[in-house]
All heavy atoms as TSV, in Angstrom:
chain	resi	resn	atom	element	x	y	z
A	1	MET	N	N	13.125	11.741	-7.833
A	1	MET	CA	C	12.981	12.946	-7.020
A	1	MET	C	C	13.560	12.749	-5.697
A	1	MET	O	O	13.510	11.545	-5.198
A	1	MET	CB	C	11.412	13.184	-6.948
A	1	MET	CG	C	11.161	14.522	-6.193
A	1	MET	SD	S	9.470	15.057	-6.222
A	1	MET	CE	C	9.183	15.186	-7.925
A	2	ALA	N	N	14.038	13.734	-4.999
A	2	ALA	CA	C	14.670	13.616	-3.831
A	2	ALA	C	C	13.751	14.080	-2.712
A	2	ALA	O	O	12.925	14.970	-2.929
A	2	ALA	CB	C	15.977	14.363	-3.716
A	3	TYR	N	N	13.920	13.516	-1.446
A	3	TYR	CA	C	13.078	13.858	-0.284
A	3	TYR	C	C	13.892	14.097	0.816
A	3	TYR	O	O	15.048	13.605	0.896
A	3	TYR	CB	C	12.054	12.643	-0.035
A	3	TYR	CG	C	11.241	12.329	-1.177
A	3	TYR	CD1	C	11.537	11.310	-2.044
A	3	TYR	CD2	C	10.076	13.080	-1.425
A	3	TYR	CE1	C	10.742	10.948	-3.084
A	3	TYR	CE2	C	9.218	12.763	-2.518
A	3	TYR	CZ	C	9.575	11.740	-3.307
A	3	TYR	OH	O	8.822	11.422	-4.368
A	4	ARG	N	N	13.451	14.823	1.797
A	4	ARG	CA	C	14.073	15.195	2.995
A	4	ARG	C	C	13.348	14.623	4.185
A	4	ARG	O	O	12.090	14.854	4.257
A	4	ARG	CB	C	14.316	16.771	3.158
A	4	ARG	CG	C	14.980	17.057	4.423
A	4	ARG	CD	C	15.352	18.637	4.428
A	4	ARG	NE	N	14.597	19.371	3.396
A	4	ARG	CZ	C	13.679	20.290	3.771
A	4	ARG	NH1	N	13.314	20.496	4.957
A	4	ARG	NH2	N	12.981	20.932	2.717
A	5	ILE	N	N	13.889	13.803	4.923
A	5	ILE	CA	C	13.315	13.189	6.110
A	5	ILE	C	C	13.743	13.980	7.329
A	5	ILE	O	O	14.935	14.015	7.640
A	5	ILE	CB	C	13.664	11.699	6.258
A	5	ILE	CG1	C	13.262	10.969	4.983
A	5	ILE	CG2	C	12.995	11.099	7.483
A	5	ILE	CD1	C	13.755	9.518	4.988
A	6	SER	N	N	12.754	14.589	8.020
A	6	SER	CA	C	13.096	15.484	9.135
A	6	SER	C	C	12.411	14.888	10.423
A	6	SER	O	O	11.277	14.701	10.479
A	6	SER	CB	C	12.579	16.904	8.900
A	6	SER	OG	O	13.290	17.504	7.910
A	7	PHE	N	N	13.288	14.613	11.397
A	7	PHE	CA	C	12.833	14.135	12.725
A	7	PHE	C	C	12.742	15.395	13.688
A	7	PHE	O	O	13.693	16.142	13.602
A	7	PHE	CB	C	13.802	13.118	13.184
A	7	PHE	CG	C	13.842	11.863	12.356
A	7	PHE	CD1	C	14.794	11.706	11.408
A	7	PHE	CD2	C	12.950	10.795	12.672
A	7	PHE	CE1	C	14.791	10.545	10.611
A	7	PHE	CE2	C	12.947	9.633	11.945
A	7	PHE	CZ	C	13.916	9.522	10.817
A	8	ARG	N	N	11.696	15.410	14.347
A	8	ARG	CA	C	11.555	16.618	15.287
A	8	ARG	C	C	11.411	16.237	16.743
A	8	ARG	O	O	10.769	15.151	17.015
A	8	ARG	CB	C	10.274	17.391	14.885
A	8	ARG	CG	C	10.366	18.058	13.577
A	8	ARG	CD	C	9.127	18.912	13.238
A	8	ARG	NE	N	9.378	19.653	12.031
A	8	ARG	CZ	C	9.871	20.899	11.974
A	8	ARG	NH1	N	10.218	21.523	13.113
A	8	ARG	NH2	N	9.995	21.565	10.786
A	9	LYS	N	N	11.830	17.010	17.530
A	9	LYS	CA	C	11.614	17.003	19.031
A	9	LYS	C	C	10.893	18.200	19.327
A	9	LYS	O	O	11.428	19.343	19.421
A	9	LYS	CB	C	12.881	16.946	19.744
A	9	LYS	CG	C	12.762	16.763	21.282
A	9	LYS	CD	C	14.059	16.672	21.957
A	9	LYS	CE	C	13.821	16.561	23.437
A	9	LYS	NZ	N	15.099	16.564	24.165
A	10	GLY	N	N	9.523	18.073	19.462
A	10	GLY	CA	C	8.680	19.218	19.649
A	10	GLY	C	C	8.582	20.029	18.379
A	10	GLY	O	O	8.463	19.453	17.252
A	11	LYS	N	N	8.970	21.346	18.366
A	11	LYS	CA	C	9.055	22.071	17.200
A	11	LYS	C	C	10.441	22.197	16.575
A	11	LYS	O	O	10.637	22.737	15.471
A	11	LYS	CB	C	8.607	23.561	17.493
A	11	LYS	CG	C	7.136	23.623	17.820
A	11	LYS	CD	C	6.557	24.949	18.004
A	11	LYS	CE	C	5.142	24.986	18.325
A	11	LYS	NZ	N	4.543	26.305	18.412
A	12	ARG	N	N	11.432	21.647	17.222
A	12	ARG	CA	C	12.832	21.653	16.832
A	12	ARG	C	C	13.207	20.537	16.030
A	12	ARG	O	O	12.880	19.448	16.389
A	12	ARG	CB	C	13.686	21.792	18.040
A	12	ARG	CG	C	15.135	22.120	17.791
A	12	ARG	CD	C	15.947	22.202	19.101
A	12	ARG	NE	N	17.071	21.179	18.881
A	12	ARG	CZ	C	17.135	19.957	19.409
A	12	ARG	NH1	N	16.077	19.513	20.154
A	12	ARG	NH2	N	18.097	19.291	19.219
A	13	ILE	N	N	13.865	20.737	14.923
A	13	ILE	CA	C	14.417	19.613	14.067
A	13	ILE	C	C	15.623	19.114	14.747
A	13	ILE	O	O	16.555	19.734	15.119
A	13	ILE	CB	C	14.798	20.078	12.658
A	13	ILE	CG1	C	13.495	20.462	11.869
A	13	ILE	CG2	C	15.515	18.931	11.869
A	13	ILE	CD1	C	13.775	21.026	10.595
A	14	SER	N	N	15.541	17.644	15.069
A	14	SER	CA	C	16.654	17.097	15.808
A	14	SER	C	C	17.605	16.349	14.848
A	14	SER	O	O	18.804	16.087	15.098
A	14	SER	CB	C	16.133	16.111	16.821
A	14	SER	OG	O	15.289	15.102	16.223
A	15	PHE	N	N	17.116	15.982	13.633
A	15	PHE	CA	C	17.937	15.224	12.668
A	15	PHE	C	C	17.252	15.329	11.332
A	15	PHE	O	O	16.079	15.207	11.240
A	15	PHE	CB	C	18.186	13.727	13.106
A	15	PHE	CG	C	19.060	12.898	12.193
A	15	PHE	CD1	C	20.402	13.166	12.257
A	15	PHE	CD2	C	18.450	12.012	11.242
A	15	PHE	CE1	C	21.187	12.414	11.394
A	15	PHE	CE2	C	19.291	11.342	10.391
A	15	PHE	CZ	C	20.671	11.472	10.496
A	16	THR	N	N	18.081	15.470	10.196
A	16	THR	CA	C	17.562	15.439	8.947
A	16	THR	C	C	18.378	14.592	8.104
A	16	THR	O	O	19.592	14.495	8.171
A	16	THR	CB	C	17.619	16.913	8.314
A	16	THR	OG1	O	16.770	17.770	9.040
A	16	THR	CG2	C	16.997	16.985	6.851
A	17	LYS	N	N	17.729	13.877	7.096
A	17	LYS	CA	C	18.401	12.974	6.143
A	17	LYS	C	C	17.835	13.146	4.768
A	17	LYS	O	O	16.650	13.154	4.654
A	17	LYS	CB	C	18.254	11.569	6.604
A	17	LYS	CG	C	18.885	10.508	5.704
A	17	LYS	CD	C	18.749	9.161	6.296
A	17	LYS	CE	C	19.603	8.204	5.498
A	17	LYS	NZ	N	19.814	6.931	6.050
A	18	LEU	N	N	18.720	13.231	3.843
A	18	LEU	CA	C	18.277	13.225	2.371
A	18	LEU	C	C	18.018	11.956	1.961
A	18	LEU	O	O	18.828	10.984	2.268
A	18	LEU	CB	C	19.233	14.061	1.464
A	18	LEU	CG	C	19.391	15.570	1.777
A	18	LEU	CD1	C	20.514	16.116	0.916
A	18	LEU	CD2	C	18.168	16.269	1.578
A	19	TRP	N	N	17.012	11.717	1.147
A	19	TRP	CA	C	16.552	10.429	0.666
A	19	TRP	C	C	16.290	10.501	-0.894
A	19	TRP	O	O	15.414	11.017	-1.295
A	19	TRP	CB	C	15.297	9.960	1.368
A	19	TRP	CG	C	15.015	8.484	1.115
A	19	TRP	CD1	C	14.168	7.936	0.228
A	19	TRP	CD2	C	15.588	7.412	1.901
A	19	TRP	NE1	N	14.137	6.606	0.319
A	19	TRP	CE2	C	14.992	6.245	1.318
A	19	TRP	CE3	C	16.501	7.258	2.878
A	19	TRP	CZ2	C	15.315	4.987	1.746
A	19	TRP	CZ3	C	16.771	6.051	3.336
A	19	TRP	CH2	C	16.319	4.927	2.738
A	20	PRO	N	N	17.178	9.879	-1.708
A	20	PRO	CA	C	17.161	10.076	-3.134
A	20	PRO	C	C	16.254	9.067	-3.813
A	20	PRO	O	O	16.173	9.028	-5.124
A	20	PRO	CB	C	18.592	9.827	-3.570
A	20	PRO	CG	C	19.150	8.890	-2.618
A	20	PRO	CD	C	18.431	9.247	-1.273
A	21	CYS	N	N	15.458	8.198	-3.074
A	21	CYS	CA	C	14.708	7.215	-3.656
A	21	CYS	C	C	13.222	7.582	-3.809
A	21	CYS	O	O	12.833	8.757	-3.500
A	21	CYS	CB	C	14.794	6.023	-2.834
A	21	CYS	SG	S	16.495	5.343	-2.806
A	22	GLU	N	N	12.372	6.658	-3.994
A	22	GLU	CA	C	10.947	6.969	-4.262
A	22	GLU	C	C	10.195	7.278	-2.885
A	22	GLU	O	O	10.759	6.938	-1.858
A	22	GLU	CB	C	10.239	5.853	-4.933
A	22	GLU	CG	C	10.218	4.537	-4.189
A	22	GLU	CD	C	10.961	3.503	-4.792
A	22	GLU	OE1	O	11.594	3.662	-5.843
A	22	GLU	OE2	O	11.067	2.426	-4.193
A	23	LEU	N	N	9.089	7.840	-3.010
A	23	LEU	CA	C	8.302	8.402	-1.894
A	23	LEU	C	C	8.043	7.212	-0.829
A	23	LEU	O	O	8.139	7.353	0.337
A	23	LEU	CB	C	7.086	9.144	-2.183
A	23	LEU	CG	C	6.222	9.605	-1.106
A	23	LEU	CD1	C	6.883	10.580	-0.159
A	23	LEU	CD2	C	4.951	10.273	-1.763
A	24	GLU	N	N	7.566	6.118	-1.376
A	24	GLU	CA	C	7.193	4.965	-0.576
A	24	GLU	C	C	8.370	4.498	0.336
A	24	GLU	O	O	8.130	4.167	1.522
A	24	GLU	CB	C	6.620	3.832	-1.370
A	24	GLU	CG	C	5.280	4.187	-2.060
A	24	GLU	CD	C	5.529	4.982	-3.250
A	24	GLU	OE1	O	6.572	4.987	-3.853
A	24	GLU	OE2	O	4.487	5.538	-3.652
A	25	ALA	N	N	9.554	4.431	-0.256
A	25	ALA	CA	C	10.671	4.015	0.467
A	25	ALA	C	C	11.117	5.009	1.546
A	25	ALA	O	O	11.473	4.691	2.611
A	25	ALA	CB	C	11.837	3.810	-0.529
A	26	ALA	N	N	10.964	6.326	1.248
A	26	ALA	CA	C	11.253	7.376	2.226
A	26	ALA	C	C	10.280	7.211	3.457
A	26	ALA	O	O	10.736	7.447	4.497
A	26	ALA	CB	C	11.106	8.788	1.462
A	27	ILE	N	N	8.984	7.077	3.163
A	27	ILE	CA	C	8.029	7.038	4.204
A	27	ILE	C	C	8.373	5.782	5.082
A	27	ILE	O	O	8.358	5.784	6.329
A	27	ILE	CB	C	6.592	6.934	3.638
A	27	ILE	CG1	C	6.281	8.287	3.049
A	27	ILE	CG2	C	5.638	6.493	4.753
A	27	ILE	CD1	C	4.978	8.306	2.299
A	28	ALA	N	N	8.642	4.632	4.459
A	28	ALA	CA	C	8.926	3.377	5.157
A	28	ALA	C	C	10.173	3.641	6.147
A	28	ALA	O	O	10.214	3.151	7.215
A	28	ALA	CB	C	9.150	2.231	4.249
A	29	HIS	N	N	11.180	4.239	5.583
A	29	HIS	CA	C	12.450	4.542	6.238
A	29	HIS	C	C	12.164	5.471	7.466
A	29	HIS	O	O	12.673	5.227	8.534
A	29	HIS	CB	C	13.477	5.115	5.306
A	29	HIS	CG	C	14.831	5.380	6.089
A	29	HIS	ND1	N	15.664	4.421	6.414
A	29	HIS	CD2	C	15.376	6.498	6.503
A	29	HIS	CE1	C	16.792	4.917	6.983
A	29	HIS	NE2	N	16.460	6.224	7.076
A	30	ALA	N	N	11.350	6.500	7.187
A	30	ALA	CA	C	11.068	7.452	8.258
A	30	ALA	C	C	10.394	6.719	9.452
A	30	ALA	O	O	10.755	6.965	10.612
A	30	ALA	CB	C	10.184	8.638	7.696
A	31	LYS	N	N	9.382	5.987	9.159
A	31	LYS	CA	C	8.614	5.309	10.184
A	31	LYS	C	C	9.487	4.301	10.877
A	31	LYS	O	O	9.469	4.170	12.204
A	31	LYS	CB	C	7.398	4.618	9.613
A	31	LYS	CG	C	6.299	5.567	9.231
A	31	LYS	CD	C	5.187	4.888	8.498
A	31	LYS	CE	C	4.290	4.165	9.475
A	31	LYS	NZ	N	3.061	3.647	8.761
A	32	ALA	N	N	10.329	3.606	10.159
A	32	ALA	CA	C	11.200	2.579	10.858
A	32	ALA	C	C	12.260	3.248	11.681
A	32	ALA	O	O	12.637	2.629	12.731
A	32	ALA	CB	C	11.826	1.727	9.745
A	33	GLN	N	N	12.749	4.435	11.394
A	33	GLN	CA	C	13.827	5.063	12.066
A	33	GLN	C	C	13.374	5.974	13.256
A	33	GLN	O	O	14.234	6.362	14.008
A	33	GLN	CB	C	14.718	5.908	11.131
A	33	GLN	CG	C	15.582	5.069	10.159
A	33	GLN	CD	C	16.486	4.185	10.984
A	33	GLN	OE1	O	17.322	4.719	11.818
A	33	GLN	NE2	N	16.506	2.989	10.629
A	34	LEU	N	N	12.142	6.193	13.348
A	34	LEU	CA	C	11.592	7.079	14.459
A	34	LEU	C	C	11.949	6.565	15.671
A	34	LEU	O	O	12.390	7.356	16.614
A	34	LEU	CB	C	10.169	7.351	14.203
A	34	LEU	CG	C	9.528	8.351	15.290
A	34	LEU	CD1	C	10.272	9.717	15.326
A	34	LEU	CD2	C	8.053	8.591	15.034
A	35	PRO	N	N	11.741	5.231	16.073
A	35	PRO	CA	C	12.074	4.789	17.438
A	35	PRO	C	C	13.617	4.975	17.667
A	35	PRO	O	O	13.988	5.319	18.814
A	35	PRO	CB	C	11.784	3.266	17.381
A	35	PRO	CG	C	10.695	3.204	16.385
A	35	PRO	CD	C	11.044	4.238	15.308
A	36	ALA	N	N	14.456	4.743	16.760
A	36	ALA	CA	C	15.915	4.939	16.881
A	36	ALA	C	C	16.284	6.487	17.174
A	36	ALA	O	O	17.068	6.766	18.012
A	36	ALA	CB	C	16.723	4.466	15.738
A	37	GLN	N	N	15.629	7.299	16.394
A	37	GLN	CA	C	15.803	8.740	16.577
A	37	GLN	C	C	15.310	9.179	17.872
A	37	GLN	O	O	15.859	10.190	18.527
A	37	GLN	CB	C	15.210	9.479	15.418
A	37	GLN	CG	C	16.000	9.300	14.104
A	37	GLN	CD	C	17.433	9.944	14.210
A	37	GLN	OE1	O	17.658	10.930	14.801
A	37	GLN	NE2	N	18.333	9.161	13.626
A	38	ARG	N	N	14.142	8.649	18.343
A	38	ARG	CA	C	13.695	8.963	19.710
A	38	ARG	C	C	14.676	8.605	20.760
A	38	ARG	O	O	14.929	9.431	21.629
A	38	ARG	CB	C	12.339	8.304	19.922
A	38	ARG	CG	C	11.723	8.638	21.277
A	38	ARG	CD	C	10.384	7.950	21.552
A	38	ARG	NE	N	10.671	6.420	21.653
A	38	ARG	CZ	C	10.097	5.617	20.937
A	38	ARG	NH1	N	9.184	5.981	19.894
A	38	ARG	NH2	N	10.250	4.353	21.028
A	39	ALA	N	N	15.313	7.429	20.683
A	39	ALA	CA	C	16.304	7.116	21.588
A	39	ALA	C	C	17.586	7.912	21.552
A	39	ALA	O	O	18.093	8.249	22.608
A	39	ALA	CB	C	16.624	5.566	21.391
A	40	GLN	N	N	17.982	8.222	20.363
A	40	GLN	CA	C	19.203	9.028	20.270
A	40	GLN	C	C	18.985	10.529	20.434
A	40	GLN	O	O	19.906	11.186	21.133
A	40	GLN	CB	C	19.794	8.851	18.826
A	40	GLN	CG	C	20.313	7.450	18.513
A	40	GLN	CD	C	20.782	7.311	17.137
A	40	GLN	OE1	O	20.746	8.227	16.379
A	40	GLN	NE2	N	21.206	6.123	16.784
A	41	ASN	N	N	17.960	11.165	19.949
A	41	ASN	CA	C	17.814	12.532	19.940
A	41	ASN	C	C	16.525	13.026	20.568
A	41	ASN	O	O	16.251	14.234	20.518
A	41	ASN	CB	C	17.769	13.028	18.470
A	41	ASN	CG	C	19.103	12.670	17.747
A	41	ASN	OD1	O	20.191	12.890	18.207
A	41	ASN	ND2	N	18.905	12.216	16.530
A	42	GLY	N	N	15.682	12.120	21.007
A	42	GLY	CA	C	14.404	12.544	21.694
A	42	GLY	C	C	13.329	12.853	20.643
A	42	GLY	O	O	12.331	13.613	20.987
A	43	ALA	N	N	13.484	12.434	19.421
A	43	ALA	CA	C	12.538	12.829	18.388
A	43	ALA	C	C	11.156	12.250	18.708
A	43	ALA	O	O	10.960	11.107	19.221
A	43	ALA	CB	C	13.007	12.148	17.021
A	44	THR	N	N	10.121	13.015	18.461
A	44	THR	CA	C	8.791	12.658	18.699
A	44	THR	C	C	7.913	12.566	17.399
A	44	THR	O	O	6.807	11.956	17.466
A	44	THR	CB	C	8.091	13.608	19.711
A	44	THR	OG1	O	8.120	14.911	19.171
A	44	THR	CG2	C	8.717	13.623	20.956
A	45	SER	N	N	8.429	13.134	16.285
A	45	SER	CA	C	7.637	12.962	15.082
A	45	SER	C	C	8.598	13.074	13.932
A	45	SER	O	O	9.861	13.406	14.096
A	45	SER	CB	C	6.674	14.208	14.948
A	45	SER	OG	O	7.370	15.377	14.865
A	46	VAL	N	N	8.098	12.655	12.670
A	46	VAL	CA	C	8.910	12.658	11.534
A	46	VAL	C	C	8.080	13.104	10.330
A	46	VAL	O	O	6.893	12.894	10.289
A	46	VAL	CB	C	9.486	11.286	11.244
A	46	VAL	CG1	C	8.467	10.273	11.044
A	46	VAL	CG2	C	10.518	11.262	10.101
A	47	SER	N	N	8.710	13.860	9.363
A	47	SER	CA	C	8.029	14.326	8.175
A	47	SER	C	C	8.937	14.000	6.987
A	47	SER	O	O	10.123	13.980	7.082
A	47	SER	CB	C	7.780	15.848	8.263
A	47	SER	OG	O	7.047	16.182	9.250
A	48	VAL	N	N	8.267	13.784	5.831
A	48	VAL	CA	C	8.907	13.492	4.606
A	48	VAL	C	C	8.554	14.695	3.685
A	48	VAL	O	O	7.298	14.993	3.488
A	48	VAL	CB	C	8.524	12.124	3.903
A	48	VAL	CG1	C	9.177	12.036	2.533
A	48	VAL	CG2	C	8.915	11.073	4.820
A	49	ILE	N	N	9.535	15.429	3.319
A	49	ILE	CA	C	9.301	16.652	2.538
A	49	ILE	C	C	9.893	16.539	1.196
A	49	ILE	O	O	11.079	16.096	0.979
A	49	ILE	CB	C	10.017	17.895	3.159
A	49	ILE	CG1	C	9.364	17.902	4.687
A	49	ILE	CG2	C	9.817	19.109	2.539
A	49	ILE	CD1	C	10.251	18.527	5.675
A	50	CYS	N	N	9.228	17.076	0.117
A	50	CYS	CA	C	9.693	17.035	-1.313
A	50	CYS	C	C	10.880	18.132	-1.312
A	50	CYS	O	O	10.666	19.298	-0.996
A	50	CYS	CB	C	8.593	17.395	-2.233
A	50	CYS	SG	S	9.209	17.506	-3.962
A	51	GLU	N	N	11.954	17.734	-1.770
A	51	GLU	CA	C	13.044	18.766	-1.878
A	51	GLU	C	C	12.900	19.744	-2.956
A	51	GLU	O	O	13.306	20.845	-2.781
A	51	GLU	CB	C	14.428	17.951	-2.227
A	51	GLU	CG	C	15.171	17.441	-1.043
A	51	GLU	CD	C	15.733	18.623	-0.180
A	51	GLU	OE1	O	16.713	19.267	-0.576
A	51	GLU	OE2	O	15.249	18.788	0.978
A	52	ARG	N	N	12.263	19.486	-4.024
A	52	ARG	CA	C	12.006	20.438	-5.110
A	52	ARG	C	C	10.997	21.442	-4.750
A	52	ARG	O	O	11.168	22.670	-4.919
A	52	ARG	CB	C	11.593	19.574	-6.322
A	52	ARG	CG	C	11.387	20.516	-7.624
A	52	ARG	CD	C	11.156	19.671	-8.884
A	52	ARG	NE	N	10.037	18.859	-8.708
A	52	ARG	CZ	C	8.723	19.137	-8.999
A	52	ARG	NH1	N	8.405	20.324	-9.326
A	52	ARG	NH2	N	7.904	18.256	-8.820
A	53	THR	N	N	9.850	20.996	-4.120
A	53	THR	CA	C	8.728	21.956	-3.872
A	53	THR	C	C	8.580	22.454	-2.424
A	53	THR	O	O	7.959	23.386	-2.158
A	53	THR	CB	C	7.362	21.240	-4.305
A	53	THR	OG1	O	7.088	20.223	-3.406
A	53	THR	CG2	C	7.426	20.808	-5.715
A	54	GLY	N	N	9.182	21.619	-1.475
A	54	GLY	CA	C	9.073	21.997	-0.091
A	54	GLY	C	C	7.761	21.475	0.534
A	54	GLY	O	O	7.540	21.741	1.661
A	55	GLU	N	N	7.000	20.769	-0.221
A	55	GLU	CA	C	5.678	20.298	0.154
A	55	GLU	C	C	5.868	19.142	1.194
A	55	GLU	O	O	6.715	18.243	1.019
A	55	GLU	CB	C	4.830	19.862	-0.960
A	55	GLU	CG	C	3.475	19.328	-0.519
A	55	GLU	CD	C	2.679	18.793	-1.757
A	55	GLU	OE1	O	3.148	18.883	-2.900
A	55	GLU	OE2	O	1.562	18.346	-1.491
A	56	VAL	N	N	5.226	19.158	2.345
A	56	VAL	CA	C	5.206	18.056	3.273
A	56	VAL	C	C	4.286	17.019	2.739
A	56	VAL	O	O	3.050	17.158	2.526
A	56	VAL	CB	C	4.648	18.512	4.666
A	56	VAL	CG1	C	4.667	17.337	5.652
A	56	VAL	CG2	C	5.606	19.573	5.237
A	57	LEU	N	N	4.840	15.828	2.536
A	57	LEU	CA	C	4.069	14.666	1.846
A	57	LEU	C	C	3.667	13.664	2.859
A	57	LEU	O	O	2.739	12.924	2.570
A	57	LEU	CB	C	4.980	14.130	0.767
A	57	LEU	CG	C	5.439	14.969	-0.290
A	57	LEU	CD1	C	6.485	14.361	-1.140
A	57	LEU	CD2	C	4.275	15.582	-1.098
A	58	PHE	N	N	4.240	13.592	4.025
A	58	PHE	CA	C	3.896	12.591	5.085
A	58	PHE	C	C	4.389	13.207	6.366
A	58	PHE	O	O	5.424	13.795	6.531
A	58	PHE	CB	C	4.715	11.346	4.710
A	58	PHE	CG	C	4.525	10.286	5.756
A	58	PHE	CD1	C	3.303	9.512	5.892
A	58	PHE	CD2	C	5.467	10.032	6.697
A	58	PHE	CE1	C	3.235	8.600	6.988
A	58	PHE	CE2	C	5.318	9.105	7.695
A	58	PHE	CZ	C	4.278	8.334	7.753
A	59	THR	N	N	3.645	12.937	7.442
A	59	THR	CA	C	3.960	13.307	8.765
A	59	THR	C	C	3.438	12.235	9.699
A	59	THR	O	O	2.320	11.706	9.506
A	59	THR	CB	C	3.299	14.621	9.223
A	59	THR	OG1	O	3.830	15.610	8.308
A	59	THR	CG2	C	3.721	14.989	10.641
A	60	PHE	N	N	4.195	11.860	10.601
A	60	PHE	CA	C	3.814	10.786	11.549
A	60	PHE	C	C	4.332	11.183	12.977
A	60	PHE	O	O	5.459	11.644	13.076
A	60	PHE	CB	C	4.468	9.469	11.175
A	60	PHE	CG	C	4.113	8.289	12.099
A	60	PHE	CD1	C	2.833	7.763	12.123
A	60	PHE	CD2	C	5.081	7.914	13.050
A	60	PHE	CE1	C	2.547	6.676	12.991
A	60	PHE	CE2	C	4.781	6.853	13.911
A	60	PHE	CZ	C	3.551	6.226	13.921
A	61	ALA	N	N	3.522	11.175	13.942
A	61	ALA	CA	C	3.923	11.394	15.315
A	61	ALA	C	C	3.470	10.287	16.252
A	61	ALA	O	O	2.378	9.819	16.061
A	61	ALA	CB	C	3.258	12.781	15.801
A	62	GLU	N	N	4.366	9.880	17.120
A	62	GLU	CA	C	3.955	8.865	17.983
A	62	GLU	C	C	3.007	9.347	19.064
A	62	GLU	O	O	3.103	10.573	19.337
A	62	GLU	CB	C	5.265	8.262	18.700
A	62	GLU	CG	C	6.048	7.585	17.732
A	62	GLU	CD	C	7.156	6.747	18.365
A	62	GLU	OE1	O	7.507	7.033	19.559
A	62	GLU	OE2	O	7.648	5.762	17.796
A	63	GLU	N	N	2.087	8.528	19.517
A	63	GLU	CA	C	1.208	9.041	20.495
A	63	GLU	C	C	1.988	9.355	21.743
A	63	GLU	O	O	2.911	8.610	22.245
A	63	GLU	CB	C	0.194	7.836	20.884
A	63	GLU	CG	C	-0.700	7.490	19.732
A	63	GLU	CD	C	-1.688	8.599	19.464
A	63	GLU	OE1	O	-2.146	9.226	20.377
A	63	GLU	OE2	O	-1.954	8.816	18.219
A	64	PRO	N	N	1.640	10.412	22.438
A	64	PRO	CA	C	2.294	10.861	23.648
A	64	PRO	C	C	1.977	9.852	24.836
A	64	PRO	O	O	0.857	9.393	24.803
A	64	PRO	CB	C	1.836	12.312	23.847
A	64	PRO	CG	C	0.619	12.339	23.183
A	64	PRO	CD	C	0.718	11.467	21.998
A	65	GLU	N	N	2.960	9.554	25.648
A	65	GLU	CA	C	2.637	8.709	26.683
A	65	GLU	C	C	1.925	9.448	27.810
A	65	GLU	O	O	2.186	10.655	28.094
A	65	GLU	CB	C	4.007	8.190	27.320
A	65	GLU	CG	C	4.741	7.368	26.348
A	65	GLU	CD	C	6.055	6.854	26.898
A	65	GLU	OE1	O	6.212	6.881	28.212
A	65	GLU	OE2	O	6.895	6.343	26.147
A	66	THR	N	N	0.832	8.902	28.362
A	66	THR	CA	C	0.009	9.539	29.349
A	66	THR	C	C	0.512	9.007	30.699
A	66	THR	O	O	0.677	7.752	30.884
A	66	THR	CB	C	-1.430	9.298	29.112
A	66	THR	OG1	O	-1.652	7.868	29.091
A	66	THR	CG2	C	-1.873	9.969	27.832
A	67	ALA	N	N	0.493	9.827	31.716
A	67	ALA	CA	C	0.904	9.410	33.005
A	67	ALA	C	C	-0.440	9.011	33.679
A	67	ALA	O	O	-1.442	9.613	33.658
A	67	ALA	CB	C	1.499	10.641	33.826
A	68	GLU	N	N	-0.246	7.834	34.267
A	68	GLU	CA	C	-1.415	7.225	34.984
A	68	GLU	C	C	-1.232	7.616	36.450
A	68	GLU	O	O	-0.158	7.469	37.005
A	68	GLU	CB	C	-1.440	5.746	34.789
A	68	GLU	CG	C	-1.804	5.398	33.361
A	68	GLU	CD	C	-1.882	3.939	33.274
A	68	GLU	OE1	O	-2.112	3.125	34.212
A	68	GLU	OE2	O	-1.646	3.420	32.067
A	69	SER	N	N	-2.397	8.014	37.047
A	69	SER	CA	C	-2.282	8.269	38.556
A	69	SER	C	C	-2.861	7.202	39.468
A	69	SER	O	O	-3.329	6.309	39.070
A	69	SER	CB	C	-3.009	9.564	38.833
A	69	SER	OG	O	-4.247	9.699	38.136
């Protein structure tokens, strides 16, 4: 089964990648690539979506940085 890995900056999709392997590998790749996508495109979250059904199978968002006063 194929999966779509979508990186988001807020509500906007900043980058999408198709992943033809198993779900566990797609999730591992999504989590590992989020820091790089954040640096390149400002991505703040990532989702893994089933290409066949459109169901969101995994979502991960980094904790927002808080400003200290």
